[in-house]
C-alpha positions in Angstrom: 9.6 41.0 -24.9 7.5 43.4 -26.9 5.1 45.2 -24.6 2.5 44.2 -27.1 3.2 40.5 -27.2 2.6 41.1 -23.4 -0.8 42.4 -23.9 -1.9 39.8 -26.0 -1.1 37.2 -23.5 -2.8 38.9 -20.8 -5.7 39.4 -23.0 -5.9 35.7 -23.5 -6.6 35.8 -19.9 -9.2 38.3 -19.3 -9.6 37.2 -15.7 -7.6 35.1 -13.4 -9.6 32.0 -11.5 -7.7 30.5 -8.8 -8.3 26.5 -9.9 -6.2 23.5 -9.1 -4.4 21.0 -10.6 -6.8 18.2 -9.6 -9.8 17.8 -7.9 -11.0 14.9 -5.5 -14.4 13.5 -5.4 -16.2 11.2 -2.6 -18.6 8.8 -4.1 -21.3 7.4 -1.3 -21.3 4.0 -3.4 -19.9 0.6 -1.8 -18.1 -0.9 -3.6 -15.1 -3.2 -3.9 -11.7 -1.8 -5.1 -11.7 -2.8 -8.0 -15.0 -2.1 -9.2 -14.0 1.5 -7.4 -11.4 1.7 -9.9 -13.0 0.6 -12.5 -15.8 3.2 -11.6 -12.9 6.2 -11.4 -11.3 5.4 -14.6 -14.7 5.7 -16.5 -16.4 9.3 -14.7 -13.1 10.7 -13.6 -9.4 9.9 -13.7 -8.4 7.2 -11.8 -8.9 6.0 -7.9 -7.7 9.4 -5.5 -4.0 9.4 -5.8 -2.5 11.8 -3.0 1.4 13.1 -3.4 1.7 15.3 0.0 0.0 16.4 3.7 -1.5 19.3 1.4 -3.0 16.9 -0.8 -4.1 14.3 2.3 -5.7 18.3 3.8 -8.3 18.5 0.4 -9.0 14.9 0.3 -10.2 14.9 3.9 -11.7 18.2 3.0 -14.5 15.8 1.0 -15.2 13.8 4.3 -18.7 13.4 4.1 -19.2 11.6 7.6 -18.4 7.8 6.8 -15.5 6.4 8.5 -13.3 5.3 5.7 -13.0 5.0 2.3 -10.5 3.5 -0.6 -7.9 5.1 -2.3 -6.0 4.5 -5.2 -2.7 2.8 -3.2 -2.5 -1.2 -3.8 0.0 -3.8 -3.2 1.8 -5.8 -5.6 1.4 -9.1 -4.6 4.8 -10.5 -4.9 5.8 -7.3 -6.5 9.3 -5.5 -6.6 10.1 -3.6 -3.7 11.4 0.1 -3.9 13.3 2.2 -1.8 11.7 6.0 -1.5 12.7 8.8 0.7 9.4 10.4 3.0 10.0 13.2 2.2 7.8 14.3 -0.7 9.3 15.2 -3.8 12.9 13.8 -3.2 13.8 11.2 -5.7 15.2 8.1 -4.8 18.4 7.4 -6.9 19.9 3.9 -6.7 23.5 6.1 -8.0 23.6 8.4 -5.5 24.0 6.1 -2.0 25.8 6.1 0.9 25.2 2.8 2.1 27.6 1.1 4.4 29.9 -2.4 3.7 27.6 -4.8 3.0 24.3 -2.9 3.4 21.3 -3.2 2.6 21.2 -6.8 3.7 17.8 -7.2 4.0 18.5 -9.4 7.2 15.2 -10.9 8.0 13.4 -8.3 5.8 14.5 -5.3 6.3 12.6 -2.3 5.0 13.7 1.0 6.6 17.0 2.7 6.7 18.9 4.4 9.1 21.8 6.2 9.3 25.5 5.7 11.4 27.4 8.5 13.1 30.1 8.1 10.2 26.6 8.9 7.5 26.6 5.7 6.3 23.4 4.1 5.9 22.2 0.3 6.6 18.7 -1.0 6.8 17.2 -2.3 9.5 13.1 -3.5 10.4 10.7 -1.3 10.5 9.3 -2.1 13.7 12.5 -1.5 16.0 12.3 1.7 18.2 15.0 3.7 17.4 16.3 7.7 18.2 15.4 9.3 15.2 16.6 12.6 13.2 13.7 15.4 11.9 14.5 17.9 9.4 13.2 21.0 9.5 12.6 23.3 6.7 10.8 26.3 8.4 13.7 26.9 10.4 17.4 27.3 8.7 19.0 28.1 12.3 18.6 24.4 13.1 18.0 22.4 10.5 18.4 18.7 12.2 16.5 17.6 15.5 18.0 14.4 17.0 14.8 12.7 18.8 15.6 11.1 21.5 12.6 9.2 21.9 12.5 5.5 21.0 10.3 4.8 18.5 9.3 2.4 15.1 10.1 4.2 11.8 6.6 4.8 11.1 6.0 6.6 14.5 9.6 8.7 14.2 8.1 9.3 10.6 4.5 10.6 12.2 6.3 13.1 14.8 8.8 14.6 12.4 5.7 15.7 10.6 3.6 17.0 13.1 6.5 18.3 14.4 8.7 20.0 12.1 9.1 19.0 8.1 10.1 15.3 7.9 12.3 12.7 8.0 15.2 13.9 6.8 15.9 12.6 2.9 17.8 12.5 0.2 21.7 12.8 0.1 21.7 16.5 -0.1 20.4 16.3 3.4 22.9 13.7 4.6 26.0 14.7 4.4 27.6 17.8 5.5 29.5 18.5 8.8 26.5 20.3 10.5 24.3 16.2 10.4 27.8 15.0 12.0 27.9 17.0 15.0 24.0 16.3 15.6 24.9 12.8 15.4 27.8 13.0 17.4 25.7 13.3 20.7 23.3 10.3 20.3 24.0 7.2 22.8 23.1 4.6 19.9 25.2 3.7 17.0 22.3 4.7 14.8 18.8 6.4 14.3 16.3 6.6 11.4 16.3 8.3 8.4 13.7 9.2 6.2 14.3 6.0 3.8 12.2 3.1 3.4 10.9 0.7 0.6 8.4 -1.2 -0.1 5.5 -2.9 -2.7 3.0 -0.2 -2.6 1.9 1.7 -5.9 -0.2 4.0 -7.2 -3.4 2.8 -9.3 -2.9 5.4 -12.1 0.8 5.2 -12.2 2.4 7.9 -10.3 5.6 7.2 -8.4 4.4 9.6 -5.7 6.2 8.1 -2.7 4.2 9.7 -0.2 2.1 7.4 2.7 0.4 7.8 5.6 -0.1 4.5 7.9 -1.6 4.3 11.1 0.7 3.6 13.8 -0.3 -0.5 13.5 0.8 -1.0 10.0 3.4 -3.7 10.7 1.0 -5.5 12.6 -1.1 -8.2 10.8 -3.6 -8.2 13.3 -5.2 -4.9 12.4 -3.3 -4.3 8.5 -3.3 -7.9 6.1 -5.0 -6.5 3.2 -3.5 -5.1 -0.1 -5.9 -2.2 -0.7 -5.2 0.9 0.9 -8.5 3.1 2.6 -8.2 6.5 4.4 -10.1 6.3 8.2 -11.6 9.7 8.5 -11.7 9.9 12.4 -8.3 9.2 12.5 -6.6 12.1 11.0 -6.9 10.3 7.5 -4.6 8.0 8.5 -4.3 4.6 6.4 -4.8 1.6 7.1 -5.1 -1.8 4.7 -7.7 -3.7 4.1 -8.9 -7.0 1.8 -9.5 -5.6 -1.6 -13.0 -7.8 -1.9 -15.0 -5.7 0.8 -17.3 -2.8 -0.1 -16.8 0.3 0.3 -17.2 4.4 -0.5 -14.0 5.7 -2.0 -12.6 8.8 -3.4 -11.9 9.4 -7.0 -10.0 12.1 -8.3 -9.8 14.5 -11.6 -6.8 15.6 -13.1 -6.7 18.5 -15.0 -3.2 18.6 -16.5 -2.1 16.8 -19.9 1.2 16.6 -21.4 1.7 17.5 -24.8 4.6 15.7 -26.9 4.5 17.9 -29.8 8.1 20.2 -29.8 7.2 23.5 -30.2 7.7 26.7 -29.7 7.0 28.7 -26.3 4.5 30.5 -28.2 3.4 27.3 -30.0 2.8 25.6 -27.2 0.2 29.1 -25.7 -1.5 29.0 -28.7 -1.5 25.5 -28.5 -3.1 24.8 -25.3 -5.7 28.2 -25.4 -7.0 26.6 -28.8 -7.2 22.9 -27.4 -7.6 23.0 -23.7 -6.7 25.9 -21.0 -3.8 27.8 -20.9 0.2 26.1 -20.5 0.1 25.4 -17.0 0.8 27.4 -14.2 2.7 26.4 -10.6 1.9 28.4 -7.7 3.2 25.7 -4.6 4.7 22.8 -4.3 2.1 20.4 -4.5 1.4 21.9 -7.9 4.9 21.3 -8.9 5.1 17.5 -7.8 2.1 17.1 -9.7 3.4 18.8 -13.0 6.9 16.9 -12.8 4.9 13.6 -12.0 3.4 14.5 -16.0 7.0 15.7 -17.0 8.7 13.0 -16.1 7.1 10.8 -19.8 8.4 13.4 -22.0 10.5 12.7 -24.6 12.4 15.8 -24.1 14.8 16.6 -21.4 12.6 19.9 -20.8 9.0 21.1 -21.3 7.5 25.1 -21.4 5.4 26.3 -19.0 3.0 29.6 -18.7 6.0 31.2 -17.2 7.9 34.4 -19.6 9.4 37.2 -19.0 8.4 40.6 -19.9 11.5 42.4 -21.1 10.0 45.4 -21.6 8.2 46.1 -17.6 11.4 43.5 -16.1 9.7 41.0 -14.2 8.3 36.9 -14.7 4.8 36.4 -14.7 2.7 33.5 -15.1 0.4 33.5 -18.2 -2.7 33.1 -16.2 -2.2 36.5 -14.4 -0.5 34.7 -11.2 3.0 36.5 -10.3 5.6 34.0 -9.5 5.4 33.8 -5.6 6.7 30.2 -5.5 9.8 29.7 -7.4 11.8 26.2 -8.0 15.1 28.2 -10.1 18.1 26.0 -11.0 20.9 28.3 -10.2 22.9 29.5 -13.0 24.3 33.0 -13.9 22.3 33.7 -17.2 20.7 37.5 -17.0 17.2 37.5 -17.8 16.7 38.6 -21.3 14.1 39.5 -23.8 12.7 36.4 -25.8 13.3 34.2 -22.6 10.3 31.6 -20.9 10.3 29.1 -18.3 10.8 25.8 -18.5 11.3 22.2 -16.2 14.0 19.8 -16.5 12.6 16.5 -16.9 14.9 14.5 -14.8 17.0 15.1 -11.5 15.1 17.6 -9.6 13.1 18.7 -12.0 14.4 22.7 -11.6 13.0 25.4 -13.8 15.5 27.0 -16.5 15.8 30.1 -18.2 15.0 28.5 -22.4 15.1 30.6 -25.5 11.3 30.9 -26.5 12.4 29.7 -30.0 13.6 26.1 -28.8 11.4 23.7 -29.1 10.1 21.2 -26.2 7.5 19.4 -25.3 5.0 21.2 -22.7 2.1 20.8 -20.4 -1.1 22.4 -20.5 -3.8 22.9 -18.2 -7.1 22.1 -18.9 -9.5 23.8 -17.0 
């Protein structure tokens, strides 16, 4: 890229301000869940959606001292149960599974997954007390931890999130000799892994699999409703309640928009700056998850982001001014070259790729 274009891009952003891709708003008015949903859709984007623990912490910062508030998670009456992985951002693929023969058999309603020593999977009741695996993305020397404490699936999930990263999730994690060696030391036939299914959906239609239920989620004496609320005094854990009950609630404003027009990278940049704010910047995994949720709805295989290669200066940068600290590049053998910009794959693991900026894709703008 020529230096004058690089300067033009930076001059388009004369000051860099840190901003989030979504914002939560606590509304101190008591409404039933449907009324709260309508209010949020009229005045904001929707009832609160939460993608991971980082997002949950941001939501809890809106706590006004009240005990609880509606969020945008609801149980579809007679809805289809859908499998998902516990680790946020890992998507379940029906074509990439390792079920044992005759599994999943759903005997007496089995909604949680466990893994055998053979690395095959089976479904069991989430309320059974079993040993379990944790994965830890922070410690590369020990990827898996076998926890020889018997817990329900939800208790195991909470333990892993508090002490490691999460229950192991996805085909990439749940295979290999290292995992086999860890499982060989268990006294039982199988242990919990990070697979679960339910009928719960987000009000805004997003497919985030993140759940943060309390320890009594499977006990109908405490959780019998079809709408979810966050309980501030219980580390923000979620509880089900009758949707007709009246409570305060949390809305969110989304700061992203997918433009389903095919443009070159430079055309996309100018479009975003003229009509919205800028091409989107991604600085952490939480933001990656929100952008890839938008990217799923694109009409092209890739979407442009605000990621550009400065040819004369030999580095990648975000047009909003941030350095590229968080990275999600797909493995490739392409050399960094002039006229390259960053695009996100709209399917699979939503990796970033280096693309010639004259190619035409949909794109994602930030709106503030």
